[in-house]
N, C-alpha and C positions, 0 to 999 in steps of 0.2 A: 456142628452148630457151636459147640463149646470153643473150638479153635477159631471160628469166625468172630465170636464175641471178644475173645482175647485179643485178636489182631485189631479189631475196631477200637478197643480201649487203648491199645498201645499207640495207635495213630492219633487218637484224640489227645493223649498226654503229650506226645511229641509236638503236635500243633500248638497246644497251649504254652508249652515251654518256649517254642520259637517266637511266639507273639510277645511273651513277656520280655525276652531278650531284646527284641526289636524296640519295645517301648523304652527299655532302660538305655539303649544306645542312642536314641534320638535326643538331640540337643534342644533345649527349650528356646523359643524365639525371643530375642531381646532387641529393643530398638537401639539403633546406633546413637552414640552420644552426640549432642549438638556441638558444633564448632563454637569456640569462644568468640564473642563479638569483637569486631575490629576496634582498636583504640582510636578515638576521635579527639584531636587536639583543637582547642579553641582559644584564641588570644583575646577575646572580647572581655573587657572589664577594667577596673581601676587597679593601680598598683602603687607601691611606695618602696623605696630602697635606698641603698648607699653605694658609694664607689670610692676607689683609690686609684692612683696612677701617677703620671708625670706630666709636667708642662714645660714647653720649650719655646723661647722667644724666636720669632721669625726674622728679626733684624740683626742677623749675626755680624753684619759689617759695621755696626754702630754700637760701641761700648757704652756710650751715654745712655742708650736705651736699655741697659741692663745685661747685654751679652746674650748668648744663646745656651748657657748652662742649664741642664735639666733641673727641675725643682719638683719636690713631692707635692701632690695634691690629694685632697680628700673632701668628700661632700655627700650630698644626697639628691634624690630626684623623686618626683611624683608625676604620675601620668595616667592616661586612659587610652585604650586600644579598642578598635572594633574590626572584626573580620568580616569580609564581604566577598561576593562573587567567587566563593570557593576558597582560594588560597591567598587572597590579597588582604593586607592589614593596613589600616590607617590609624594614626595615633597623634596625640598631643602630649608634650612633656615639658615640665619646668625643672631646671636643676641649678645647683650652685656648688662651686668648688672653691675651697680655701687653698691658697698657694703658700708654700713654706718659703717665706722670704722676709728679710729685715731691711731690704734696700728701699730707698725712697725713689729709685728709678725703675721700679718694677711693679707689675700688677699684684695685688694682694688677694684678689678673688675674681672669679669668672662666673657669670650667670647667663642663662639663656632660657628662652621660651620658643620651642620649635614644634613644627609638624614633622611627622615621619611617615614614610610609605615603604612597605616591605612585602616580601613574598615568602610564604611559609610552606615548608614541606615536612610533614611529620612534626617532630618537636622543635624544629629549627626555623629561625626567621632571619632572613637577610634583608637589611633595610638601609635607606638613605634618609637624611634629615636636614633641616635648614630652618632659619628664622632669625629672631632678634637676639643679639648678644650684648652683654653689659660687663664692663670691667671696673672693679674697685681699685682704681689706680692710686688715688691719694698722693699724686706727685707733689713734691715740695722743691725747695731750692730754685725758685724762679720759673717753674713750669706754669703754663697757663691752663685754663679749663677748670671745671668743677671736680668734685671728688670721684665721679664716675665717668666712663667713656661709653658712648652708645655706638653700636656697630651691628654687624651681622655675623652669623655662624653657619657653617655647613659641615657635614660629616656623614658617617655611616658606621655600621657595625653588624655583628652577628649575635643573636640571642637564642638561648636554648632552654626549653622547659624540662626541668628535672622531674618535677611532680606537678600535680594539679595547681599547687599554690606557689611554687618556687621556680624562678628562672634566673639564669646568669647570663651576662653579656660581656663582650669585648668591643670597645668603641673608639673610633678616632673622631676628633672634632677640631675644626679650625675656626679661630675667632679673628676678625679684622675690625679694628677700631680707628682706622685712618691714621693721620699724622698728628703727633703731639708736638707742640712748639714750646720753646723755652727762651728765656732771656738770661744770658750768661752774666757773670760779674763784670765783664768788659763791655756790657751793653750791646752784645752781638746776638742777633736773633738766629736761632737754629731750630732743629727739630729732628724727629725720628719716627719711623712707622711703629705703631703700637699694634702688634698682632701676636697671636699665640697658637701653638700646636699642642694638642693634648691627646694622650692615650690613657684610657680608663678601663678598669675591670669592675663590673658592678654586679650586685645581687638584688633581686626584686621579690617582694612578697605580693602575690596577686590575689585579689579578693574574688575574682570570677563572678561578679554580679552580672547576671544576664548571659553568662556563658554556658555552653553545653558541657556537662560533666564528662570526665575521662571515661 
């Protein structure tokens, strides 16, 4: 009987030890971490910014028109965008660029009010634009017309969202103001096409009013 009791006690101790070891080895259950939400970019909202670049006359065959040498330009822009149907963006923008020139045969400034339509993927926006163009020509020395020239402008570019509030862009824009006529000292009437090609790099601050946050 004594041997039976000792054997039973030994078996009980071994069973308790095995159960404790099993409990220690078991890993506690933890819930898998949730995946980070996907970044959502939204172009809707107002913005204001500045730009620098170069301007080139289109009438390279007429030196009276100022030639086609490149000139530095700088200016600013203000606009508004709205994103719709997923990835499409429509916007309106007004901008003005000062041209570095002292010639009385060249434009001293270029302005425009344009609409633009673009397609966005991620933080990038590829767009085209077009609308009203204006030139501060201030031509002298017998040129006809007022201080400004009315015309049209078309162009396009690529814009990129660096952060929720800042974006940068590279843009090409063409301005056409028709033909400027002049009266020479010899009383001979002539003229030249007044058009400009511009390449600009710009930076915008976006207020994101009405936009979904990143």
